[in-house]
A tleap script that builds the chain and sets N, CA, C and O, in Angstrom:
source leaprc.protein.ff14SB
mol = sequence {
  NMET LYS GLU ASN LEU ASN CYS ILE LEU GLN
  ASN ILE PRO GLU GLY GLU SER SER ASP ASN
  LEU LYS ASN ILE PHE LYS MET PHE LEU ASP
  GLU ASN PHE LEU LEU ASN HIE ASN ARG ILE
  SER LEU LEU GLU PHE LEU GLU GLU LEU SER
  ASP LYS GLN TRP HIE SER TYR ASN LEU LEU
  ASP PRO ASP LEU PHE SER GLU LEU GLU HIE
  TRP LEU GLY ASN ASN TYR SER ILE ASN ASP
  SER ASN GLU VAL GLU LEU VAL LEU ASN ILE
  CYS VAL ARG LEU GLY PHE ASN ASN LEU TYR
  LEU LYS ILE ILE SER ASN ASN GLU TYR TYR
  ASN PRO LYS THR LYS ILE ILE ILE GLN GLU
  ILE ILE ASP GLU CYS GLY TYR ASP ILE SER
  ASP PRO PHE GLU SER LEU CARG
}
set mol.1.N position { 0.735 -1.037 0.186 }
set mol.1.CA position { -0.284 0.097 0.020 }
set mol.1.C position { 0.690 1.522 -0.071 }
set mol.1.O position { 1.679 1.620 0.655 }
set mol.2.N position { 0.390 2.382 -0.831 }
set mol.2.CA position { 1.313 3.413 -0.740 }
set mol.2.C position { 1.067 4.158 0.070 }
set mol.2.O position { -0.114 4.386 0.330 }
set mol.3.N position { 2.158 4.837 0.795 }
set mol.3.CA position { 2.087 5.824 2.013 }
set mol.3.C position { 1.833 7.383 1.316 }
set mol.3.O position { 2.649 7.894 0.550 }
set mol.4.N position { 0.938 7.835 1.605 }
set mol.4.CA position { 0.894 9.445 1.562 }
set mol.4.C position { 2.294 10.284 2.060 }
set mol.4.O position { 2.768 10.276 3.196 }
set mol.5.N position { 2.800 10.996 0.888 }
set mol.5.CA position { 4.093 11.176 1.566 }
set mol.5.C position { 3.726 12.398 2.162 }
set mol.5.O position { 4.120 12.415 3.328 }
set mol.6.N position { 2.992 13.670 1.764 }
set mol.6.CA position { 2.474 14.505 2.257 }
set mol.6.C position { 1.591 14.573 3.690 }
set mol.6.O position { 1.387 15.596 4.344 }
set mol.7.N position { 1.149 13.294 3.989 }
set mol.7.CA position { 0.293 12.768 5.328 }
set mol.7.C position { 1.724 12.401 5.855 }
set mol.7.O position { 1.546 12.525 7.067 }
set mol.8.N position { 2.840 12.080 5.718 }
set mol.8.CA position { 4.365 11.513 6.527 }
set mol.8.C position { 5.046 13.213 6.521 }
set mol.8.O position { 5.752 13.529 7.479 }
set mol.9.N position { 4.872 13.895 5.778 }
set mol.9.CA position { 5.740 15.189 5.944 }
set mol.9.C position { 4.884 16.097 7.169 }
set mol.9.O position { 5.229 16.803 8.117 }
set mol.10.N position { 3.592 15.658 6.582 }
set mol.10.CA position { 2.340 16.740 7.859 }
set mol.10.C position { 2.851 16.523 9.230 }
set mol.10.O position { 3.108 17.382 10.072 }
set mol.11.N position { 2.999 14.760 9.352 }
set mol.11.CA position { 2.867 14.715 10.899 }
set mol.11.C position { 4.082 14.570 11.372 }
set mol.11.O position { 4.147 13.893 12.398 }
set mol.12.N position { 5.278 15.077 10.863 }
set mol.12.CA position { 6.891 15.468 11.521 }
set mol.12.C position { 6.057 17.331 12.220 }
set mol.12.O position { 5.509 18.330 11.754 }
set mol.13.N position { 6.374 16.923 13.191 }
set mol.13.CA position { 6.571 18.104 13.802 }
set mol.13.C position { 7.637 19.480 13.734 }
set mol.13.O position { 8.789 19.230 13.380 }
set mol.14.N position { 7.330 20.757 14.023 }
set mol.14.CA position { 8.441 21.501 13.981 }
set mol.14.C position { 9.715 20.872 14.968 }
set mol.14.O position { 9.357 20.062 15.824 }
set mol.15.N position { 10.816 21.124 14.907 }
set mol.15.CA position { 11.377 20.867 15.567 }
set mol.15.C position { 12.020 19.496 16.245 }
set mol.15.O position { 12.757 19.295 17.210 }
set mol.16.N position { 11.242 18.487 15.061 }
set mol.16.CA position { 11.344 16.852 15.208 }
set mol.16.C position { 12.945 16.640 15.559 }
set mol.16.O position { 13.735 17.397 14.994 }
set mol.17.N position { 13.438 15.677 16.435 }
set mol.17.CA position { 14.342 15.702 16.611 }
set mol.17.C position { 15.356 14.778 15.811 }
set mol.17.O position { 14.940 13.689 15.415 }
set mol.18.N position { 16.816 15.200 15.524 }
set mol.18.CA position { 17.521 14.594 14.730 }
set mol.18.C position { 17.466 12.870 14.930 }
set mol.18.O position { 17.882 12.064 14.098 }
set mol.19.N position { 17.083 12.664 15.744 }
set mol.19.CA position { 17.153 10.904 15.675 }
set mol.19.C position { 15.551 10.271 15.301 }
set mol.19.O position { 15.304 9.103 15.001 }
set mol.20.N position { 14.633 11.330 15.408 }
set mol.20.CA position { 13.354 10.617 14.689 }
set mol.20.C position { 13.096 10.992 13.064 }
set mol.20.O position { 12.353 10.477 12.228 }
set mol.21.N position { 14.198 12.306 12.981 }
set mol.21.CA position { 14.600 12.501 11.465 }
set mol.21.C position { 15.449 11.158 10.457 }
set mol.21.O position { 15.499 11.022 9.235 }
set mol.22.N position { 15.999 10.372 11.498 }
set mol.22.CA position { 17.158 9.772 10.780 }
set mol.22.C position { 16.316 8.658 10.919 }
set mol.22.O position { 16.694 7.753 10.175 }
set mol.23.N position { 15.158 8.320 11.688 }
set mol.23.CA position { 14.151 6.807 11.313 }
set mol.23.C position { 13.911 7.131 9.898 }
set mol.23.O position { 14.467 6.463 9.026 }
set mol.24.N position { 13.134 8.096 9.607 }
set mol.24.CA position { 12.560 8.784 8.091 }
set mol.24.C position { 13.523 8.572 7.288 }
set mol.24.O position { 13.381 7.814 6.329 }
set mol.25.N position { 14.551 9.141 7.519 }
set mol.25.CA position { 15.269 8.751 6.065 }
set mol.25.C position { 15.388 7.813 5.900 }
set mol.25.O position { 15.082 7.367 4.794 }
set mol.26.N position { 16.124 6.613 7.335 }
set mol.26.CA position { 15.954 5.442 7.114 }
set mol.26.C position { 14.579 4.668 5.996 }
set mol.26.O position { 14.796 4.164 4.894 }
set mol.27.N position { 13.629 4.745 6.470 }
set mol.27.CA position { 12.782 4.374 6.041 }
set mol.27.C position { 12.763 4.876 4.253 }
set mol.27.O position { 12.810 4.055 3.337 }
set mol.28.N position { 12.689 6.311 4.069 }
set mol.28.CA position { 13.138 6.702 2.989 }
set mol.28.C position { 13.671 5.520 2.178 }
set mol.28.O position { 12.931 4.864 1.445 }
set mol.29.N position { 14.965 5.268 2.328 }
set mol.29.CA position { 15.828 4.651 1.702 }
set mol.29.C position { 15.667 3.075 1.264 }
set mol.29.O position { 16.241 2.420 0.393 }
set mol.30.N position { 14.502 2.680 2.369 }
set mol.30.CA position { 13.975 1.188 2.199 }
set mol.30.C position { 13.172 1.484 0.762 }
set mol.30.O position { 12.515 2.420 0.308 }
set mol.31.N position { 13.760 -0.366 0.118 }
set mol.31.CA position { 13.874 -0.080 -1.423 }
set mol.31.C position { 12.074 -0.765 -1.397 }
set mol.31.O position { 11.617 -0.816 -2.539 }
set mol.32.N position { 11.058 -1.272 -0.266 }
set mol.32.CA position { 9.944 -1.031 -0.666 }
set mol.32.C position { 9.148 0.672 -0.577 }
set mol.32.O position { 8.233 0.976 -1.341 }
set mol.33.N position { 9.516 1.309 0.128 }
set mol.33.CA position { 9.117 2.829 0.298 }
set mol.33.C position { 9.252 3.033 -0.957 }
set mol.33.O position { 8.264 3.191 -1.674 }
set mol.34.N position { 10.982 3.074 -1.610 }
set mol.34.CA position { 11.326 3.726 -3.012 }
set mol.34.C position { 9.968 3.033 -3.964 }
set mol.34.O position { 9.122 3.827 -4.375 }
set mol.35.N position { 9.871 2.097 -4.164 }
set mol.35.CA position { 9.286 1.141 -5.158 }
set mol.35.C position { 7.928 1.719 -5.548 }
set mol.35.O position { 7.473 1.707 -6.692 }
set mol.36.N position { 7.319 2.237 -4.443 }
set mol.36.CA position { 6.135 2.288 -4.494 }
set mol.36.C position { 5.732 4.054 -4.616 }
set mol.36.O position { 4.731 4.602 -4.156 }
set mol.37.N position { 6.732 4.614 -5.296 }
set mol.37.CA position { 6.600 6.109 -5.599 }
set mol.37.C position { 7.244 6.537 -6.759 }
set mol.37.O position { 8.140 5.835 -7.228 }
set mol.38.N position { 6.880 7.712 -7.355 }
set mol.38.CA position { 7.417 8.207 -8.997 }
set mol.38.C position { 8.558 8.620 -7.879 }
set mol.38.O position { 8.653 8.291 -6.697 }
set mol.39.N position { 9.419 9.496 -8.732 }
set mol.39.CA position { 10.710 9.609 -8.759 }
set mol.39.C position { 10.890 11.041 -8.515 }
set mol.39.O position { 11.685 11.425 -7.657 }
set mol.40.N position { 10.162 11.894 -9.255 }
set mol.40.CA position { 9.886 13.072 -8.732 }
set mol.40.C position { 9.116 13.328 -7.495 }
set mol.40.O position { 9.593 14.420 -7.189 }
set mol.41.N position { 7.956 12.966 -6.275 }
set mol.41.CA position { 7.346 12.232 -5.522 }
set mol.41.C position { 8.575 12.166 -4.370 }
set mol.41.O position { 8.374 12.661 -3.261 }
set mol.42.N position { 9.709 11.600 -4.660 }
set mol.42.CA position { 10.376 11.393 -3.721 }
set mol.42.C position { 11.277 12.424 -3.600 }
set mol.42.O position { 11.325 12.880 -2.458 }
set mol.43.N position { 12.068 12.985 -4.470 }
set mol.43.CA position { 12.733 13.997 -4.200 }
set mol.43.C position { 12.044 15.417 -3.810 }
set mol.43.O position { 12.580 16.289 -3.126 }
set mol.44.N position { 10.575 15.479 -4.459 }
set mol.44.CA position { 10.261 16.391 -3.151 }
set mol.44.C position { 9.798 16.054 -2.170 }
set mol.44.O position { 9.305 16.985 -1.533 }
set mol.45.N position { 9.720 15.083 -1.716 }
set mol.45.CA position { 9.509 14.353 -0.320 }
set mol.45.C position { 11.033 14.513 0.713 }
set mol.45.O position { 11.197 14.758 1.908 }
set mol.46.N position { 11.695 14.320 -0.087 }
set mol.46.CA position { 13.394 14.069 0.255 }
set mol.46.C position { 13.605 15.806 0.524 }
set mol.46.O position { 13.863 16.290 1.626 }
set mol.47.N position { 13.467 16.417 -0.470 }
set mol.47.CA position { 13.340 18.146 -0.323 }
set mol.47.C position { 13.025 18.443 1.131 }
set mol.47.O position { 13.749 18.774 2.070 }
set mol.48.N position { 11.663 18.212 1.024 }
set mol.48.CA position { 11.291 18.497 2.348 }
set mol.48.C position { 11.726 18.300 3.817 }
set mol.48.O position { 12.003 19.130 4.683 }
set mol.49.N position { 11.695 16.463 3.843 }
set mol.49.CA position { 12.713 16.112 4.967 }
set mol.49.C position { 13.915 17.023 5.003 }
set mol.49.O position { 14.195 17.756 5.952 }
set mol.50.N position { 14.316 16.956 4.347 }
set mol.50.CA position { 16.105 17.485 4.178 }
set mol.50.C position { 15.924 18.969 4.622 }
set mol.50.O position { 16.953 19.435 5.111 }
set mol.51.N position { 14.654 19.992 4.557 }
set mol.51.CA position { 14.960 21.195 5.382 }
set mol.51.C position { 14.312 21.052 6.951 }
set mol.51.O position { 14.548 21.808 7.894 }
set mol.52.N position { 13.469 19.913 6.951 }
set mol.52.CA position { 13.397 19.317 8.562 }
set mol.52.C position { 14.511 19.442 9.094 }
set mol.52.O position { 14.703 20.334 9.920 }
set mol.53.N position { 15.716 18.358 8.644 }
set mol.53.CA position { 16.939 18.255 9.160 }
set mol.53.C position { 17.638 19.462 8.776 }
set mol.53.O position { 18.759 19.408 9.282 }
set mol.54.N position { 17.542 20.131 8.359 }
set mol.54.CA position { 18.225 21.519 8.663 }
set mol.54.C position { 17.811 22.217 9.528 }
set mol.54.O position { 18.638 22.949 10.071 }
set mol.55.N position { 16.378 22.269 9.996 }
set mol.55.CA position { 16.050 22.939 10.876 }
set mol.55.C position { 16.192 22.107 12.121 }
set mol.55.O position { 15.676 22.690 13.075 }
set mol.56.N position { 16.694 20.988 12.426 }
set mol.56.CA position { 17.350 20.814 13.106 }
set mol.56.C position { 18.592 20.516 13.564 }
set mol.56.O position { 18.702 19.495 14.243 }
set mol.57.N position { 19.718 21.294 13.307 }
set mol.57.CA position { 20.762 22.386 13.353 }
set mol.57.C position { 21.939 21.040 13.658 }
set mol.57.O position { 22.916 21.222 14.384 }
set mol.58.N position { 21.646 19.662 12.960 }
set mol.58.CA position { 22.500 18.450 13.355 }
set mol.58.C position { 23.161 17.997 11.481 }
set mol.58.O position { 22.652 18.376 10.427 }
set mol.59.N position { 23.769 17.558 11.569 }
set mol.59.CA position { 24.086 16.973 10.025 }
set mol.59.C position { 23.806 15.321 10.550 }
set mol.59.O position { 23.848 14.737 11.633 }
set mol.60.N position { 23.569 15.033 9.447 }
set mol.60.CA position { 23.552 13.331 9.565 }
set mol.60.C position { 24.324 12.568 10.036 }
set mol.60.O position { 25.475 12.997 9.961 }
set mol.61.N position { 24.242 11.677 10.470 }
set mol.61.CA position { 25.390 10.769 10.874 }
set mol.61.C position { 26.102 10.416 9.372 }
set mol.61.O position { 25.442 10.294 8.340 }
set mol.62.N position { 27.260 10.306 9.435 }
set mol.62.CA position { 28.108 9.554 8.040 }
set mol.62.C position { 27.774 8.730 6.966 }
set mol.62.O position { 27.980 8.849 5.758 }
set mol.63.N position { 27.090 7.668 7.787 }
set mol.63.CA position { 26.786 6.590 7.085 }
set mol.63.C position { 25.346 6.523 6.145 }
set mol.63.O position { 25.088 5.887 5.123 }
set mol.64.N position { 24.460 7.560 7.041 }
set mol.64.CA position { 23.079 7.949 5.997 }
set mol.64.C position { 23.503 8.841 4.940 }
set mol.64.O position { 23.276 8.940 3.734 }
set mol.65.N position { 24.328 9.575 5.964 }
set mol.65.CA position { 24.577 10.590 4.498 }
set mol.65.C position { 24.967 10.264 3.516 }
set mol.65.O position { 24.413 10.657 2.489 }
set mol.66.N position { 26.274 9.264 3.463 }
set mol.66.CA position { 26.444 8.716 2.299 }
set mol.66.C position { 25.909 8.104 1.631 }
set mol.66.O position { 26.080 8.199 0.415 }
set mol.67.N position { 24.749 6.932 2.375 }
set mol.67.CA position { 23.453 6.581 1.452 }
set mol.67.C position { 22.821 7.246 0.477 }
set mol.67.O position { 22.557 6.947 -0.687 }
set mol.68.N position { 22.567 8.436 1.300 }
set mol.68.CA position { 21.395 9.047 0.760 }
set mol.68.C position { 22.358 9.941 -0.328 }
set mol.68.O position { 21.664 10.109 -1.331 }
set mol.69.N position { 23.256 10.369 -0.451 }
set mol.69.CA position { 24.090 11.404 -1.425 }
set mol.69.C position { 24.111 10.687 -2.609 }
set mol.69.O position { 23.861 11.243 -3.679 }
set mol.70.N position { 24.474 9.122 -2.503 }
set mol.70.CA position { 24.666 8.175 -3.253 }
set mol.70.C position { 23.154 7.755 -3.888 }
set mol.70.O position { 23.171 7.766 -5.119 }
set mol.71.N position { 21.865 7.391 -3.302 }
set mol.71.CA position { 20.910 7.847 -3.889 }
set mol.71.C position { 20.553 8.859 -4.262 }
set mol.71.O position { 19.772 8.859 -5.214 }
set mol.72.N position { 20.801 9.609 -3.913 }
set mol.72.CA position { 20.338 10.552 -4.950 }
set mol.72.C position { 21.047 10.999 -6.226 }
set mol.72.O position { 20.368 11.326 -7.200 }
set mol.73.N position { 22.618 11.035 -6.276 }
set mol.73.CA position { 23.177 10.972 -7.455 }
set mol.73.C position { 22.602 10.072 -8.574 }
set mol.73.O position { 22.316 10.384 -9.731 }
set mol.74.N position { 22.530 9.202 -8.116 }
set mol.74.CA position { 21.701 8.336 -9.353 }
set mol.74.C position { 20.253 8.355 -9.102 }
set mol.74.O position { 19.600 7.325 -9.271 }
set mol.75.N position { 19.796 9.262 -8.778 }
set mol.75.CA position { 17.767 8.958 -8.959 }
set mol.75.C position { 17.868 10.640 -9.211 }
set mol.75.O position { 18.038 11.439 -8.291 }
set mol.76.N position { 17.746 10.966 -10.459 }
set mol.76.CA position { 17.557 11.966 -11.158 }
set mol.76.C position { 17.719 12.907 -12.316 }
set mol.76.O position { 18.636 13.623 -11.914 }
set mol.77.N position { 17.365 13.375 -13.595 }
set mol.77.CA position { 17.233 13.416 -14.639 }
set mol.77.C position { 18.065 14.600 -15.243 }
set mol.77.O position { 17.370 15.492 -15.729 }
set mol.78.N position { 19.726 14.815 -15.315 }
set mol.78.CA position { 19.495 15.886 -16.032 }
set mol.78.C position { 19.009 16.845 -16.848 }
set mol.78.O position { 18.982 18.076 -16.846 }
set mol.79.N position { 18.518 15.709 -17.759 }
set mol.79.CA position { 17.836 16.677 -18.204 }
set mol.79.C position { 16.314 17.514 -17.865 }
set mol.79.O position { 15.818 18.374 -18.593 }
set mol.80.N position { 15.826 17.080 -16.753 }
set mol.80.CA position { 14.705 17.805 -16.348 }
set mol.80.C position { 15.305 18.830 -15.370 }
set mol.80.O position { 16.154 18.389 -14.596 }
set mol.81.N position { 14.889 20.534 -15.268 }
set mol.81.CA position { 15.184 21.510 -14.564 }
set mol.81.C position { 14.785 21.633 -12.965 }
set mol.81.O position { 15.325 22.164 -11.994 }
set mol.82.N position { 13.518 20.844 -13.183 }
set mol.82.CA position { 12.631 20.817 -11.602 }
set mol.82.C position { 13.890 19.894 -11.133 }
set mol.82.O position { 14.823 20.334 -10.461 }
set mol.83.N position { 13.811 18.955 -11.450 }
set mol.83.CA position { 14.575 17.708 -10.919 }
set mol.83.C position { 15.916 18.178 -10.155 }
set mol.83.O position { 16.172 18.241 -8.953 }
set mol.84.N position { 16.812 18.541 -11.512 }
set mol.84.CA position { 18.014 18.974 -10.733 }
set mol.84.C position { 17.570 20.926 -9.605 }
set mol.84.O position { 18.099 21.055 -8.501 }
set mol.85.N position { 17.111 21.501 -9.879 }
set mol.85.CA position { 17.029 22.280 -8.819 }
set mol.85.C position { 16.810 21.163 -7.444 }
set mol.85.O position { 17.615 21.098 -6.515 }
set mol.86.N position { 15.806 20.494 -7.528 }
set mol.86.CA position { 15.277 19.577 -6.241 }
set mol.86.C position { 16.889 19.224 -5.669 }
set mol.86.O position { 17.421 19.581 -4.618 }
set mol.87.N position { 17.371 18.476 -6.668 }
set mol.87.CA position { 18.510 17.697 -5.400 }
set mol.87.C position { 19.485 18.321 -5.652 }
set mol.87.O position { 20.549 17.708 -5.570 }
set mol.88.N position { 19.525 20.064 -6.136 }
set mol.88.CA position { 20.852 20.688 -5.907 }
set mol.88.C position { 20.102 21.502 -4.087 }
set mol.88.O position { 20.890 22.009 -3.289 }
set mol.89.N position { 18.841 21.453 -3.846 }
set mol.89.CA position { 18.565 21.861 -2.936 }
set mol.89.C position { 18.802 21.235 -1.650 }
set mol.89.O position { 19.121 21.772 -0.590 }
set mol.90.N position { 18.544 19.722 -1.977 }
set mol.90.CA position { 18.735 18.740 -0.887 }
set mol.90.C position { 20.455 19.094 -0.676 }
set mol.90.O position { 20.878 19.453 0.423 }
set mol.91.N position { 21.150 18.975 -1.601 }
set mol.91.CA position { 22.593 19.192 -1.383 }
set mol.91.C position { 22.716 19.856 -0.198 }
set mol.91.O position { 22.875 19.464 0.958 }
set mol.92.N position { 22.559 21.469 -0.947 }
set mol.92.CA position { 22.722 22.192 0.212 }
set mol.92.C position { 22.171 22.314 1.395 }
set mol.92.O position { 23.061 22.592 2.199 }
set mol.93.N position { 20.687 22.213 2.127 }
set mol.93.CA position { 20.355 21.608 3.341 }
set mol.93.C position { 21.313 20.333 3.988 }
set mol.93.O position { 21.412 20.183 5.206 }
set mol.94.N position { 21.954 19.505 3.072 }
set mol.94.CA position { 22.305 18.367 3.930 }
set mol.94.C position { 23.948 18.150 4.103 }
set mol.94.O position { 24.597 17.498 4.920 }
set mol.95.N position { 24.432 19.198 2.682 }
set mol.95.CA position { 25.591 19.511 2.876 }
set mol.95.C position { 26.389 18.227 1.765 }
set mol.95.O position { 27.413 17.610 2.058 }
set mol.96.N position { 25.891 18.131 0.960 }
set mol.96.CA position { 26.062 16.934 0.092 }
set mol.96.C position { 27.364 17.983 -0.849 }
set mol.96.O position { 27.060 18.497 -1.925 }
set mol.97.N position { 28.552 18.132 -0.325 }
set mol.97.CA position { 29.293 19.016 -1.106 }
set mol.97.C position { 30.085 18.009 -2.716 }
set mol.97.O position { 30.729 18.528 -3.627 }
set mol.98.N position { 29.757 16.646 -2.579 }
set mol.98.CA position { 30.672 16.182 -3.662 }
set mol.98.C position { 29.741 16.476 -4.407 }
set mol.98.O position { 29.927 17.352 -5.252 }
set mol.99.N position { 28.372 15.772 -4.290 }
set mol.99.CA position { 27.395 15.584 -5.907 }
set mol.99.C position { 26.890 17.482 -6.357 }
set mol.99.O position { 26.634 17.953 -7.466 }
set mol.100.N position { 26.905 18.055 -5.206 }
set mol.100.CA position { 26.667 19.348 -5.272 }
set mol.100.C position { 27.904 19.758 -6.380 }
set mol.100.O position { 27.616 20.124 -7.520 }
set mol.101.N position { 28.941 19.681 -6.032 }
set mol.101.CA position { 30.214 20.337 -7.005 }
set mol.101.C position { 29.976 19.184 -8.616 }
set mol.101.O position { 30.249 19.582 -9.749 }
set mol.102.N position { 29.569 18.139 -8.382 }
set mol.102.CA position { 29.399 17.445 -10.022 }
set mol.102.C position { 28.626 17.955 -10.747 }
set mol.102.O position { 28.794 18.341 -11.904 }
set mol.103.N position { 27.554 17.992 -9.978 }
set mol.103.CA position { 26.299 18.852 -10.969 }
set mol.103.C position { 26.712 20.216 -11.498 }
set mol.103.O position { 26.631 20.607 -12.663 }
set mol.104.N position { 27.184 20.891 -10.403 }
set mol.104.CA position { 27.647 22.380 -10.961 }
set mol.104.C position { 28.923 22.573 -12.091 }
set mol.104.O position { 29.089 23.554 -12.816 }
set mol.105.N position { 29.903 21.157 -12.012 }
set mol.105.CA position { 30.479 21.427 -12.773 }
set mol.105.C position { 30.495 20.729 -14.120 }
set mol.105.O position { 31.417 20.596 -14.924 }
set mol.106.N position { 28.932 20.220 -14.165 }
set mol.106.CA position { 28.718 19.546 -16.112 }
set mol.106.C position { 27.655 20.405 -16.346 }
set mol.106.O position { 26.506 19.989 -16.490 }
set mol.107.N position { 28.151 22.287 -16.421 }
set mol.107.CA position { 27.011 22.415 -16.973 }
set mol.107.C position { 26.772 22.887 -17.795 }
set mol.107.O position { 25.797 23.603 -18.021 }
set mol.108.N position { 27.841 22.514 -18.616 }
set mol.108.CA position { 27.633 22.512 -20.419 }
set mol.108.C position { 26.511 21.654 -20.951 }
set mol.108.O position { 25.965 21.843 -22.039 }
set mol.109.N position { 26.183 20.604 -20.014 }
set mol.109.CA position { 25.312 19.305 -20.561 }
set mol.109.C position { 24.279 19.891 -20.162 }
set mol.109.O position { 23.306 19.241 -20.544 }
set mol.110.N position { 23.999 20.723 -19.628 }
set mol.110.CA position { 22.548 21.135 -19.246 }
set mol.110.C position { 21.813 22.168 -20.037 }
set mol.110.O position { 22.592 22.978 -20.541 }
set mol.111.N position { 20.226 22.448 -20.369 }
set mol.111.CA position { 19.538 23.170 -21.385 }
set mol.111.C position { 19.468 24.624 -20.623 }
set mol.111.O position { 19.609 24.616 -19.400 }
set mol.112.N position { 19.316 25.513 -21.105 }
set mol.112.CA position { 19.265 26.921 -20.799 }
set mol.112.C position { 18.762 27.217 -19.809 }
set mol.112.O position { 19.212 28.112 -19.094 }
set mol.113.N position { 17.402 26.334 -19.451 }
set mol.113.CA position { 16.769 26.587 -17.777 }
set mol.113.C position { 17.682 25.901 -16.442 }
set mol.113.O position { 17.904 26.389 -15.334 }
set mol.114.N position { 17.867 25.320 -16.699 }
set mol.114.CA position { 18.737 24.553 -16.132 }
set mol.114.C position { 19.932 25.222 -15.459 }
set mol.114.O position { 20.306 25.238 -14.287 }
set mol.115.N position { 20.484 25.851 -16.749 }
set mol.115.CA position { 21.995 26.128 -16.361 }
set mol.115.C position { 21.550 27.612 -15.588 }
set mol.115.O position { 22.412 27.843 -14.739 }
set mol.116.N position { 20.672 28.511 -15.595 }
set mol.116.CA position { 20.359 29.721 -14.834 }
set mol.116.C position { 19.697 28.824 -13.265 }
set mol.116.O position { 19.921 29.443 -12.224 }
set mol.117.N position { 19.324 28.158 -13.191 }
set mol.117.CA position { 19.173 27.308 -12.360 }
set mol.117.C position { 19.936 27.013 -11.434 }
set mol.117.O position { 19.523 27.034 -10.275 }
set mol.118.N position { 21.276 26.658 -11.752 }
set mol.118.CA position { 22.231 26.205 -11.163 }
set mol.118.C position { 23.085 27.739 -10.934 }
set mol.118.O position { 23.584 28.094 -9.867 }
set mol.119.N position { 23.099 28.407 -12.036 }
set mol.119.CA position { 24.070 29.785 -11.059 }
set mol.119.C position { 23.397 30.657 -10.318 }
set mol.119.O position { 24.020 31.561 -9.762 }
set mol.120.N position { 21.941 30.537 -10.169 }
set mol.120.CA position { 21.286 30.936 -9.391 }
set mol.120.C position { 21.517 30.600 -7.887 }
set mol.120.O position { 21.577 31.412 -6.963 }
set mol.121.N position { 21.655 29.025 -7.812 }
set mol.121.CA position { 22.024 28.334 -6.570 }
set mol.121.C position { 23.872 29.159 -6.240 }
set mol.121.O position { 24.327 29.726 -5.247 }
set mol.122.N position { 24.490 28.836 -7.632 }
set mol.122.CA position { 25.895 29.184 -7.150 }
set mol.122.C position { 26.220 30.220 -6.336 }
set mol.122.O position { 26.836 30.352 -5.279 }
set mol.123.N position { 25.427 31.191 -7.394 }
set mol.123.CA position { 25.118 32.415 -6.701 }
set mol.123.C position { 24.658 32.828 -5.134 }
set mol.123.O position { 25.327 33.655 -4.514 }
set mol.124.N position { 23.628 32.281 -4.616 }
set mol.124.CA position { 23.151 32.317 -3.378 }
set mol.124.C position { 24.547 31.415 -2.648 }
set mol.124.O position { 25.116 31.884 -1.662 }
set mol.125.N position { 24.919 30.295 -3.179 }
set mol.125.CA position { 25.611 29.394 -1.637 }
set mol.125.C position { 27.056 29.673 -2.101 }
set mol.125.O position { 27.881 30.022 -1.256 }
set mol.126.N position { 27.373 29.551 -3.263 }
set mol.126.CA position { 29.134 29.241 -3.369 }
set mol.126.C position { 29.396 28.127 -4.045 }
set mol.126.O position { 28.447 27.524 -4.545 }
set mol.127.N position { 30.518 27.710 -4.172 }
set mol.127.CA position { 30.557 26.537 -4.305 }
set mol.127.C position { 30.959 25.487 -3.317 }
set mol.127.O position { 31.058 24.316 -3.683 }
set mol.128.N position { 31.216 25.881 -1.972 }
set mol.128.CA position { 31.690 24.713 -1.121 }
set mol.128.C position { 30.913 24.535 0.130 }
set mol.128.O position { 31.253 24.861 1.267 }
set mol.129.N position { 29.539 23.822 -0.358 }
set mol.129.CA position { 28.367 24.059 0.958 }
set mol.129.C position { 28.428 22.523 1.469 }
set mol.129.O position { 27.495 21.760 1.218 }
set mol.130.N position { 29.447 22.149 2.121 }
set mol.130.CA position { 30.127 21.021 3.016 }
set mol.130.C position { 29.484 21.820 4.489 }
set mol.130.O position { 29.191 21.137 5.470 }
set mol.131.N position { 29.365 22.889 4.485 }
set mol.131.CA position { 28.661 22.627 5.817 }
set mol.131.C position { 27.314 23.911 5.944 }
set mol.131.O position { 27.464 25.130 5.869 }
set mol.132.N position { 26.160 23.217 6.134 }
set mol.132.CA position { 25.232 23.801 5.356 }
set mol.132.C position { 24.870 24.668 6.459 }
set mol.132.O position { 24.225 25.620 6.020 }
set mol.133.N position { 25.047 24.730 7.880 }
set mol.133.CA position { 25.121 26.041 8.808 }
set mol.133.C position { 26.386 27.073 8.573 }
set mol.133.O position { 26.361 28.047 9.325 }
set mol.134.N position { 27.440 27.014 7.688 }
set mol.134.CA position { 28.057 28.136 7.534 }
set mol.134.C position { 27.135 29.354 7.288 }
set mol.134.O position { 27.715 30.356 7.706 }
set mol.135.N position { 26.017 29.629 6.812 }
set mol.135.CA position { 25.656 31.118 7.206 }
set mol.135.C position { 24.927 31.575 8.385 }
set mol.135.O position { 24.602 32.727 8.673 }
set mol.136.N position { 24.747 30.629 8.940 }
set mol.136.CA position { 24.376 30.882 10.402 }
set mol.136.C position { 25.199 31.320 11.667 }
set mol.136.O position { 24.790 31.794 12.727 }
set mol.137.N position { 26.666 30.985 11.193 }
set mol.137.CA position { 27.964 31.438 11.992 }
set mol.137.C position { 27.924 33.380 11.835 }
set mol.137.O position { 28.809 34.060 12.355 }
savepdb mol mol.pdb
quit
């Protein structure tokens, strides 16, 4: 049975603990969960979840960080500007600097709309997003 992604997000209270968010990220990576949703819905869900993680002011634990960054790098289309923007937003919130640099470095492969989105994100965030909380310091 498909779980309603919006319902899951709505049931996560503001200020949710990092431990509870970690469990939701693990649920996200479960194969049965992933198979029951389309890619754009999953990316939108992960963008919202990454925002909640960012607002917890804690980094993901290293294993989860690596697993999520790997999944994300393999599950978007460079031909879809919306997907590229979602992935970059997730990278910025979770500090996925390697994936971020890979995406912004391959700028010549993107359509004009995607190139504009990438440049706007670079202008706002720079080239090193490894510390998602740097702007708060």
